[in-house]
Biopython code that builds the backbone (N, CA, C, O; Angstrom):
import numpy as np
from Bio.PDB.StructureBuilder import StructureBuilder

atoms = [
    (1, "MET", "N", (102.916, 45.549, 70.725)),
    (1, "MET", "CA", (103.115, 44.587, 70.396)),
    (1, "MET", "C", (103.229, 43.955, 71.558)),
    (1, "MET", "O", (103.881, 44.785, 72.191)),
    (2, "ALA", "N", (103.108, 43.357, 72.043)),
    (2, "ALA", "CA", (103.692, 43.179, 73.064)),
    (2, "ALA", "C", (101.929, 42.566, 73.072)),
    (2, "ALA", "O", (101.934, 41.685, 72.212)),
    (3, "PRO", "N", (100.710, 42.651, 73.573)),
    (3, "PRO", "CA", (99.440, 42.401, 73.796)),
    (3, "PRO", "C", (99.264, 41.699, 72.750)),
    (3, "PRO", "O", (98.315, 40.948, 72.977)),
    (4, "LEU", "N", (99.827, 41.475, 71.322)),
    (4, "LEU", "CA", (98.770, 40.919, 69.882)),
    (4, "LEU", "C", (100.072, 39.269, 69.469)),
    (4, "LEU", "O", (100.379, 38.428, 68.625)),
    (5, "ILE", "N", (100.360, 39.796, 70.852)),
    (5, "ILE", "CA", (101.360, 38.075, 70.534)),
    (5, "ILE", "C", (101.658, 37.647, 72.073)),
    (5, "ILE", "O", (102.668, 36.997, 72.344)),
    (6, "GLY", "N", (100.822, 38.004, 72.958)),
    (6, "GLY", "CA", (100.402, 37.025, 73.994)),
    (6, "GLY", "C", (101.366, 37.155, 74.956)),
    (6, "GLY", "O", (101.520, 36.221, 75.743)),
    (7, "LEU", "N", (102.347, 38.578, 75.081)),
    (7, "LEU", "CA", (103.323, 38.088, 76.417)),
    (7, "LEU", "C", (102.983, 39.862, 77.716)),
    (7, "LEU", "O", (103.667, 40.335, 78.624)),
    (8, "SER", "N", (101.271, 40.400, 76.941)),
    (8, "SER", "CA", (101.105, 40.840, 77.521)),
    (8, "SER", "C", (99.602, 41.442, 77.559)),
    (8, "SER", "O", (99.300, 42.071, 76.545)),
    (9, "ASP", "N", (97.994, 41.296, 79.190)),
    (9, "ASP", "CA", (97.471, 41.253, 78.577)),
    (9, "ASP", "C", (97.027, 43.063, 77.999)),
    (9, "ASP", "O", (96.363, 43.502, 77.061)),
    (10, "LEU", "N", (97.694, 43.606, 78.972)),
    (10, "LEU", "CA", (96.972, 45.415, 79.053)),
    (10, "LEU", "C", (98.559, 46.370, 79.094)),
    (10, "LEU", "O", (99.458, 45.909, 79.797)),
    (11, "ILE", "N", (98.798, 47.630, 78.346)),
    (11, "ILE", "CA", (99.137, 48.474, 78.624)),
    (11, "ILE", "C", (99.262, 49.178, 79.299)),
    (11, "ILE", "O", (98.246, 49.377, 79.964)),
    (12, "VAL", "N", (100.863, 50.331, 79.773)),
    (12, "VAL", "CA", (99.710, 51.545, 79.670)),
    (12, "VAL", "C", (100.613, 52.629, 78.406)),
    (12, "VAL", "O", (101.244, 52.258, 77.416)),
    (13, "ASP", "N", (100.453, 53.534, 78.734)),
    (13, "ASP", "CA", (100.411, 54.531, 77.669)),
    (13, "ASP", "C", (99.667, 56.484, 77.651)),
    (13, "ASP", "O", (98.487, 56.835, 77.687)),
    (14, "ILE", "N", (100.641, 57.146, 77.600)),
    (14, "ILE", "CA", (99.975, 58.510, 77.541)),
    (14, "ILE", "C", (99.517, 58.744, 76.811)),
    (14, "ILE", "O", (100.233, 58.747, 75.809)),
    (15, "VAL", "N", (97.725, 59.220, 76.507)),
    (15, "VAL", "CA", (98.069, 59.815, 75.174)),
    (15, "VAL", "C", (97.554, 61.307, 75.329)),
    (15, "VAL", "O", (97.031, 61.874, 76.288)),
    (16, "GLU", "N", (97.960, 61.855, 73.749)),
    (16, "GLU", "CA", (97.337, 63.109, 73.638)),
    (16, "GLU", "C", (95.963, 62.890, 72.571)),
    (16, "GLU", "O", (95.053, 63.707, 72.428)),
    (17, "THR", "N", (96.048, 62.011, 72.114)),
    (17, "THR", "CA", (94.867, 62.663, 70.689)),
    (17, "THR", "C", (94.023, 61.478, 70.748)),
    (17, "THR", "O", (92.885, 61.724, 70.348)),
    (18, "GLY", "N", (94.226, 60.130, 71.157)),
    (18, "GLY", "CA", (94.100, 59.176, 70.690)),
    (18, "GLY", "C", (94.326, 58.808, 69.826)),
    (18, "GLY", "O", (94.023, 57.614, 69.837)),
    (19, "THR", "N", (95.132, 59.372, 68.013)),
    (19, "THR", "CA", (95.049, 58.590, 67.346)),
    (19, "THR", "C", (95.580, 57.163, 67.795)),
    (19, "THR", "O", (94.795, 56.241, 68.022)),
    (20, "THR", "N", (97.022, 57.025, 67.916)),
    (20, "THR", "CA", (97.670, 55.541, 68.357)),
    (20, "THR", "C", (96.377, 54.700, 68.638)),
    (20, "THR", "O", (96.088, 53.820, 67.828)),
    (21, "LEU", "N", (95.667, 54.888, 69.613)),
    (21, "LEU", "CA", (94.755, 54.109, 70.161)),
    (21, "LEU", "C", (93.920, 53.526, 69.278)),
    (21, "LEU", "O", (93.961, 52.352, 68.910)),
    (22, "LYS", "N", (93.091, 54.442, 68.913)),
    (22, "LYS", "CA", (92.139, 54.304, 67.346)),
    (22, "LYS", "C", (93.181, 53.279, 66.173)),
    (22, "LYS", "O", (93.334, 52.084, 65.920)),
    (23, "GLU", "N", (93.440, 53.907, 65.949)),
    (23, "GLU", "CA", (94.864, 53.502, 64.621)),
    (23, "GLU", "C", (95.420, 51.951, 64.834)),
    (23, "GLU", "O", (96.068, 51.511, 63.884)),
    (24, "ASN", "N", (95.252, 51.144, 65.889)),
    (24, "ASN", "CA", (95.629, 50.285, 66.492)),
    (24, "ASN", "C", (94.497, 49.374, 67.078)),
    (24, "ASN", "O", (94.781, 48.211, 67.366)),
    (25, "GLY", "N", (93.124, 49.887, 67.283)),
    (25, "GLY", "CA", (92.899, 49.228, 68.064)),
    (25, "GLY", "C", (92.474, 48.975, 69.305)),
    (25, "GLY", "O", (92.107, 47.874, 69.717)),
    (26, "LEU", "N", (92.527, 50.226, 70.062)),
    (26, "LEU", "CA", (92.363, 49.521, 71.167)),
    (26, "LEU", "C", (91.428, 50.955, 71.789)),
    (26, "LEU", "O", (90.667, 51.782, 71.288)),
    (27, "VAL", "N", (92.011, 50.671, 73.206)),
    (27, "VAL", "CA", (90.965, 51.283, 73.889)),
    (27, "VAL", "C", (91.287, 51.193, 75.169)),
    (27, "VAL", "O", (91.853, 50.282, 75.772)),
    (28, "VAL", "N", (90.511, 53.136, 75.867)),
    (28, "VAL", "CA", (90.803, 53.058, 76.858)),
    (28, "VAL", "C", (90.082, 52.111, 77.509)),
    (28, "VAL", "O", (89.045, 51.666, 77.016)),
    (29, "LEU", "N", (90.853, 51.450, 79.420)),
    (29, "LEU", "CA", (90.347, 50.833, 79.773)),
    (29, "LEU", "C", (89.856, 51.801, 80.866)),
    (29, "LEU", "O", (88.717, 51.715, 81.325)),
    (30, "ASP", "N", (90.928, 52.910, 81.349)),
    (30, "ASP", "CA", (90.715, 53.349, 82.401)),
    (30, "ASP", "C", (91.768, 54.450, 82.630)),
    (30, "ASP", "O", (92.858, 54.346, 82.066)),
    (31, "LYS", "N", (91.474, 55.591, 83.498)),
    (31, "LYS", "CA", (92.675, 56.500, 83.208)),
    (31, "LYS", "C", (93.473, 56.503, 84.910)),
    (31, "LYS", "O", (92.984, 56.282, 86.018)),
    (32, "VAL", "N", (94.903, 56.866, 84.470)),
    (32, "VAL", "CA", (95.004, 56.713, 85.727)),
    (32, "VAL", "C", (95.799, 57.719, 86.315)),
    (32, "VAL", "O", (95.854, 57.760, 87.544)),
    (33, "ALA", "N", (96.735, 58.947, 85.292)),
    (33, "ALA", "CA", (96.566, 60.129, 86.004)),
    (33, "ALA", "C", (96.661, 61.337, 85.391)),
    (33, "ALA", "O", (97.883, 61.192, 85.361)),
    (34, "ASP", "N", (96.501, 62.430, 84.857)),
    (34, "ASP", "CA", (96.255, 63.255, 84.355)),
    (34, "ASP", "C", (97.857, 64.032, 84.089)),
    (34, "ASP", "O", (97.883, 65.239, 84.329)),
    (35, "VAL", "N", (98.827, 63.546, 83.732)),
    (35, "VAL", "CA", (99.708, 64.532, 83.408)),
    (35, "VAL", "C", (100.501, 65.522, 82.182)),
    (35, "VAL", "O", (99.957, 65.603, 81.081)),
    (36, "SER", "N", (101.550, 66.115, 82.391)),
    (36, "SER", "CA", (101.998, 67.526, 82.330)),
    (36, "SER", "C", (103.777, 67.633, 81.758)),
    (36, "SER", "O", (104.736, 66.938, 82.092)),
    (37, "ALA", "N", (103.681, 69.004, 80.614)),
    (37, "ALA", "CA", (105.720, 68.780, 80.832)),
    (37, "ALA", "C", (106.086, 69.843, 82.180)),
    (37, "ALA", "O", (105.578, 70.845, 82.684)),
    (38, "ARG", "N", (106.889, 69.258, 82.340)),
    (38, "ARG", "CA", (107.653, 70.792, 82.816)),
    (38, "ARG", "C", (109.281, 70.825, 82.509)),
    (38, "ARG", "O", (110.080, 69.920, 82.748)),
    (39, "LEU", "N", (109.625, 72.465, 81.751)),
    (39, "LEU", "CA", (110.889, 72.853, 81.508)),
    (39, "LEU", "C", (111.787, 73.191, 83.211)),
    (39, "LEU", "O", (111.471, 73.881, 84.180)),
    (40, "ILE", "N", (112.678, 72.541, 82.987)),
    (40, "ILE", "CA", (113.304, 73.248, 84.152)),
    (40, "ILE", "C", (114.406, 73.625, 83.758)),
    (40, "ILE", "O", (114.765, 73.353, 82.612)),
    (41, "VAL", "N", (115.269, 74.402, 84.692)),
    (41, "VAL", "CA", (116.458, 74.874, 83.952)),
    (41, "VAL", "C", (117.260, 75.071, 85.644)),
    (41, "VAL", "O", (116.851, 75.467, 86.735)),
    (42, "ASN", "N", (118.827, 74.460, 85.024)),
    (42, "ASN", "CA", (119.778, 74.960, 86.321)),
    (42, "ASN", "C", (119.522, 76.354, 86.491)),
    (42, "ASN", "O", (119.140, 77.115, 85.602)),
    (43, "LYS", "N", (119.824, 76.739, 88.054)),
    (43, "LYS", "CA", (119.963, 77.777, 88.037)),
    (43, "LYS", "C", (121.488, 78.541, 87.506)),
    (43, "LYS", "O", (121.673, 79.586, 86.882)),
    (44, "ALA", "N", (122.227, 77.758, 87.927)),
    (44, "ALA", "CA", (123.926, 78.565, 87.209)),
    (44, "ALA", "C", (124.219, 77.930, 85.721)),
    (44, "ALA", "O", (125.410, 77.731, 85.484)),
    (45, "SER", "N", (123.202, 77.560, 84.604)),
    (45, "SER", "CA", (122.923, 77.252, 83.766)),
    (45, "SER", "C", (122.955, 78.518, 83.571)),
    (45, "SER", "O", (123.830, 79.364, 83.383)),
    (46, "PHE", "N", (121.315, 78.477, 83.685)),
    (46, "PHE", "CA", (120.929, 80.241, 83.369)),
    (46, "PHE", "C", (121.867, 81.523, 83.917)),
    (46, "PHE", "O", (121.866, 82.752, 83.850)),
    (47, "ALA", "N", (122.488, 80.686, 84.371)),
    (47, "ALA", "CA", (123.409, 82.708, 84.726)),
    (47, "ALA", "C", (123.992, 82.857, 83.587)),
    (47, "ALA", "O", (124.109, 83.928, 82.989)),
    (48, "THR", "N", (124.793, 80.691, 82.862)),
    (48, "THR", "CA", (125.918, 81.213, 82.261)),
    (48, "THR", "C", (125.690, 80.739, 80.464)),
    (48, "THR", "O", (126.545, 80.631, 79.585)),
    (49, "LYS", "N", (124.379, 80.558, 80.411)),
    (49, "LYS", "CA", (123.693, 79.775, 79.611)),
    (49, "LYS", "C", (122.257, 80.760, 78.969)),
    (49, "LYS", "O", (121.552, 80.564, 77.979)),
    (50, "THR", "N", (122.229, 81.723, 79.891)),
    (50, "THR", "CA", (121.014, 82.015, 79.832)),
    (50, "THR", "C", (120.219, 82.488, 78.121)),
    (50, "THR", "O", (119.015, 82.271, 77.985)),
    (51, "ASP", "N", (121.145, 83.206, 76.777)),
    (51, "ASP", "CA", (120.657, 83.440, 76.217)),
    (51, "ASP", "C", (120.171, 82.354, 74.608)),
    (51, "ASP", "O", (119.832, 82.607, 73.453)),
    (52, "ARG", "N", (120.393, 81.180, 75.393)),
    (52, "ARG", "CA", (120.900, 80.140, 74.604)),
    (52, "ARG", "C", (119.962, 79.172, 75.345)),
    (52, "ARG", "O", (120.076, 78.036, 74.885)),
    (53, "ILE", "N", (118.956, 79.274, 76.477)),
    (53, "ILE", "CA", (118.146, 79.219, 77.323)),
    (53, "ILE", "C", (117.115, 79.459, 76.988)),
    (53, "ILE", "O", (116.215, 78.809, 76.457)),
    (54, "GLU", "N", (117.250, 80.590, 77.355)),
    (54, "GLU", "CA", (116.050, 81.658, 76.249)),
    (54, "GLU", "C", (115.024, 81.656, 75.237)),
    (54, "GLU", "O", (113.835, 81.974, 75.204)),
    (55, "GLN", "N", (116.494, 80.855, 73.819)),
    (55, "GLN", "CA", (116.197, 80.926, 72.541)),
    (55, "GLN", "C", (115.332, 79.308, 72.530)),
    (55, "GLN", "O", (114.638, 78.939, 71.583)),
    (56, "VAL", "N", (115.556, 78.534, 73.737)),
    (56, "VAL", "CA", (115.191, 76.555, 73.896)),
    (56, "VAL", "C", (113.311, 77.831, 73.781)),
    (56, "VAL", "O", (112.503, 78.058, 72.880)),
    (57, "ILE", "N", (113.435, 78.231, 75.068)),
    (57, "ILE", "CA", (112.336, 77.680, 75.051)),
    (57, "ILE", "C", (111.126, 78.920, 74.256)),
    (57, "ILE", "O", (109.913, 78.712, 74.308)),
    (58, "SER", "N", (111.581, 79.875, 73.722)),
    (58, "SER", "CA", (110.662, 80.400, 72.215)),
    (58, "SER", "C", (110.513, 79.525, 71.014)),
    (58, "SER", "O", (109.634, 79.635, 70.158)),
    (59, "THR", "N", (111.292, 78.812, 71.043)),
    (59, "THR", "CA", (111.408, 77.631, 70.379)),
    (59, "THR", "C", (109.871, 76.697, 70.088)),
    (59, "THR", "O", (109.023, 76.413, 69.241)),
    (60, "LEU", "N", (110.446, 76.440, 72.003)),
    (60, "LEU", "CA", (109.286, 75.565, 72.152)),
    (60, "LEU", "C", (108.278, 76.291, 72.904)),
    (60, "LEU", "O", (107.602, 75.652, 73.710)),
    (61, "LYS", "N", (108.108, 77.363, 72.775)),
    (61, "LYS", "CA", (106.946, 78.085, 73.052)),
    (61, "LYS", "C", (105.618, 78.297, 71.200)),
    (61, "LYS", "O", (104.396, 78.195, 71.097)),
    (62, "VAL", "N", (106.433, 78.523, 70.411)),
    (62, "VAL", "CA", (106.649, 78.168, 68.240)),
    (62, "VAL", "C", (105.298, 77.128, 68.694)),
    (62, "VAL", "O", (104.080, 77.156, 68.871)),
    (63, "VAL", "N", (106.515, 76.191, 68.736)),
    (63, "VAL", "CA", (105.732, 74.457, 68.714)),
    (63, "VAL", "C", (104.742, 74.012, 69.940)),
    (63, "VAL", "O", (103.981, 73.044, 69.953)),
    (64, "VAL", "N", (104.905, 74.729, 70.698)),
    (64, "VAL", "CA", (103.887, 73.154, 71.260)),
    (64, "VAL", "C", (102.597, 74.380, 71.832)),
    (64, "VAL", "O", (101.767, 74.089, 72.694)),
    (65, "GLY", "N", (102.658, 75.542, 71.248)),
    (65, "GLY", "CA", (101.588, 77.101, 70.972)),
    (65, "GLY", "C", (101.154, 77.894, 71.641)),
    (65, "GLY", "O", (100.483, 78.808, 71.162)),
]
sb = StructureBuilder()
sb.init_structure("model")
sb.init_model(0)
sb.init_chain("A")
sb.init_seg("    ")
for serial, (resi, resn, name, xyz) in enumerate(atoms, 1):
    if name == "N":
        sb.init_residue(resn, " ", resi, " ")
    sb.init_atom(name, np.array(xyz, "f"), 0.0, 1.0, " ", f" {name:<3s}", serial, name[0])
structure = sb.get_structure()
């Protein structure tokens, strides 16, 4: 919204498919960096909540692909 009302000239966004860019009439000017998601699990939590954490990991694998 900020660029539309003149509060900013540019925005930085994490783009996956580019659909939102197209829907809003935006274009990529430059690529800043590649990004990726990471799941980090505390060792103590993994030791005490292994089943629950493995369930979350399995669910993520199904959803993400």
